[in-house]
N, C-alpha and C positions, 0 to 999 in steps of 0.2 A: 483733839492730842492730851489737852488739859486733863478731860475724863478718863481716858485710857491709863491717865498716873496718879488716876483717884481723889483730883481736885474738884471732883465738882461740883463740891458743896462750896466751894471758896471762889466758884465764880458767879458773879454779882445781875455779869451780862451781858450779850451777845448782840452780834453782827443780826441781822433783818436773816438773814439765810442762812444762819446757823442753828442746823433741823437735827444733827445727830450726836449722840445719842438722843432719844426722847424729849429726856430731861432738860438737853440744851434748849429745844427749843419752846421749854415754858418761861425759861428766864426772859427778862427785860429786853425788849430788844431797841437799841441805841443808831442805827443808820434806817436810810432809808433811801431806793433808787431814786434820780429823778425822771428816769423813762419809763411811760408810764405801762401798763400793763396790758397782754393782750397783743402786741405786734409779731408778729412772723419773724423767721432768721433774718431777712436781708434789712426789713424795716429796722431791726435792732441793731445793725451794723451799721445802718443809716443814722441812726440817730445818737450811735455813737460817736461814730467820725465826725458830726455834726457838732453834737457840744464841745469835742476836747478841742477841733478847731476852731471853736473860739473861747476856749483856755475857761470853761467851766469843770467845775466838777463832777463826778456823776453820779458822787452820794455826798448826802447830809449827813451829821451828826449832829447829835441832839447834847449840844457841850452841859445843858442846866440838868439835864438829868443827872447825866456820867459824875457831875461835881456832888448832887446829891446824894451818890451812891461811894464816894470817896475812896477810888480802888486804888489799890498799890503797886500792881503791876498792871499793865496796858499789855495785852500780847495784842501784835498785829501783821501785814504782811508787806513789801515793795515789788512784790513779784510782780502783779499786773495790775496797772491802775483800773483798767475796766471792770477789775473782780471786787475791790473793795476804795472805802474809803483811803481818800491820798496818807501816803507816809509822812509828807511836811503838814499837813492837816492834822492829824492826829497829833506831832512831837506838838505843835501848837498850841492844841487847844491843855492837851498835859500841862504845858510851861504854866496856861492859868489855872488849875483847878487847886483847889487846897491844898489835897491831899500829898501833888508833888510826885504823882507816879514813877514809877520806873518805865519807859515802854521798850519791850524788847520786839522786835521787827525778824519774823521767820523771813526768810527771800531763798529758800530752794533755788535752785535748778536741776539737780541730779537726786538719783536717790539715796545715796550717801552721803550728804547735805541734809537731806530731809530727814536719814538716820540721826546724823550731827546736831542737827535741831533739840532732839528727842531730851539729847543731853542738856546741853544749852537751855532750853525752858526749865527741865529738870532743877537744874543750880538754880534759875534764877529766883523758882519757886520753892526752891527749898527741899528739895523731895528727889533725892541726888539718885539712894536706893533705886527706888522703884523707877528712875528714868534707865536706868542701867539693867535693872529686869527687864523694861517693854523694849530697851533698844536691842536685847538677848534677843526676844521672844521675834522681834522684826527679822535680824538677819537668821536665823535657824530658820525660820520659812521659806527665805530666799533663794538661801541654799538649800535646800530642800525642792523647789523649785529646777535650781540648774542643774540639781542631781539627778533629777527626775527626767530630763528633757536632754542627757549629755549624749553624744555622739550620733542623737536623730537628725534626721535632711530637715534643712529649716527651710520653712515655706517663706515667701517674700509676702513681708504686708504693712499693706497700707493704711495709717490710723487716721481720719478724717475728726477733727477737731471742729469744726462749722462746716458748712454743706450750699450759705448762698451767703456771701461766697465761699468758697471751698477754701480751709484753716488747713494743715497739715501738721499732727501734733507734735511740741519740740517737748523743750525741757526734761522732764524726766521720761516720758513717753518712750522713745525710742527704746531704753534703758529696762523699761519693763518688759517691752519685745523681744528684744535680746535672751535677756533671762527666760521669758517664757519658751525659747527656743526657736525664734524667727526672726527675718535680716529685715529690719525698716527701710523701703526703699524710696523712701520720702525728708522722712524729719530727719534734725542732728541730735544727736542726744547734749542735754546741755544749752541748746538754745533757744530763743524764742519760736512759736508756734508761728509757721509764716501764711499768709495769704498767695494762690496758688491759681493756675489757672488749667480748667478741666486737659486742657490738649497736652500740660505737663504732665501732668495725672495719669492719660492715657500712657501716656511712654512709659511710664514705670512698671507695666504689665505686672500689677501681683495676682498672686497664687489667692490671697487673703483680702479682706477690707473689713476693716471695723468702724464703725459709725458712732464717736463718742462727744456728740457736741457740749462744747463747753458750759458747764452747769446744769444739765439736764439729764432728768430721769430717763428710765428705758423705754417709755410707754411714748417719750415725745423723743426719742433715740430713731425709734422705731418707725413713728409718721416722718419725720423726716427723710430717713431714710425710701421710703414708701415714693415723698412727694418727687425725689431724684433721680428717682430706681434706671431712668433710660440713662441718664447720665452714668451711674455709677456701673449699669449694664453694659455701657463702653466700655468700663476698663478690665475687660476680662476675666474676673477675678472666677474663681473657685465657688468659692463660699462666701458670702458677705453677714455681716452681724450687728448688729444693733445692741448697745450695753450702755448700763447705770455708768454715765459718767458724770453725774456730781458726786454718787457716793464714794467710786473706787479708782477715777483719773484726775479728776480735776482740783482734788485739794491734794493738796501736796503733806499727808497724816500716815500712821500707820496704817488705813485702808489701803493703800496704792501695793501692800501684801496682796489683799483680796484680786485686787487688777491686775495682778500680775498671777499670779493663779489662774484669773480666768482666763484672763490669757493663753496659760500653757493647757488649760485645759481644748479651749476653742480652738489649737492649734497641731495637740498629740494628745486626744482625751481619749487614746489606748493604754495611755500610762496616768495622765493626771484625770483625776476627777472633776467634779463640779463645786467651788466654794461653797458653803450653804447663804444659801439669805443672797444671793447680788444677783440680781438684775441682769439678762440678757435675751436676746430670741434671735433666731437665723430669718434673716431677712429672705430666702432663697438664693438658686442658682440666678445666671443669668438667663436671660430669655434665648442665648445663642447656641449655649449647654445641649 
């Protein structure tokens, strides 16, 4: 969002997962995960639950390097402690820094709140006009998607935000599905993603399944879909897609628009073209079809 507002040159550091646009990845990294690399989905879930149950943080923040950089504004989030450094930890570190930076936490649960955060960030960073222009472009593109699918049959859609164990997409994902001309059969708009059982998912009888494991890119999403193909086939969907969740679904920023456009293409490809440079694959029809 900062780069979309034209503030890339003012960004002095990022987290270890900030990788878009390409210039962001070249900035100093101030965080690291305590969960080791190379774990499978079930192992990651188990480690997250074990570490948080012990009252420990999932991420570490390089306070010394942050102090050397002397930021005036720290942009963080408290949407999900599994996804980033704890907001309380950020506030505590900021209070100790010589630069005494302002801490702005962006915590949207809906698309509307994400759009509102564009204005909040623009105000905080002194680029109110740029924020108004970016917000206008986002709203125009969302409106264009809704107009394109208006009046068409709405397929039943299941968004899987994790597969082992299964979680259904919450927060802004159900709104994205609705805007794209579908009906979310399991997620609740504005509510947190929730863990479910496969039996509950089978009862939803979706027409389309979208595999979007949080924070992962399309290749890994596709691999996860194949690894759980038997379970997914049992859901009875006509079509199954794996998408680039990290780019267009997991992160509450401007690229949620691209995710919405992609969903509209997957559900109503006859009237909505595929957005450029957004990854997805069709896993295939169920074996029973």
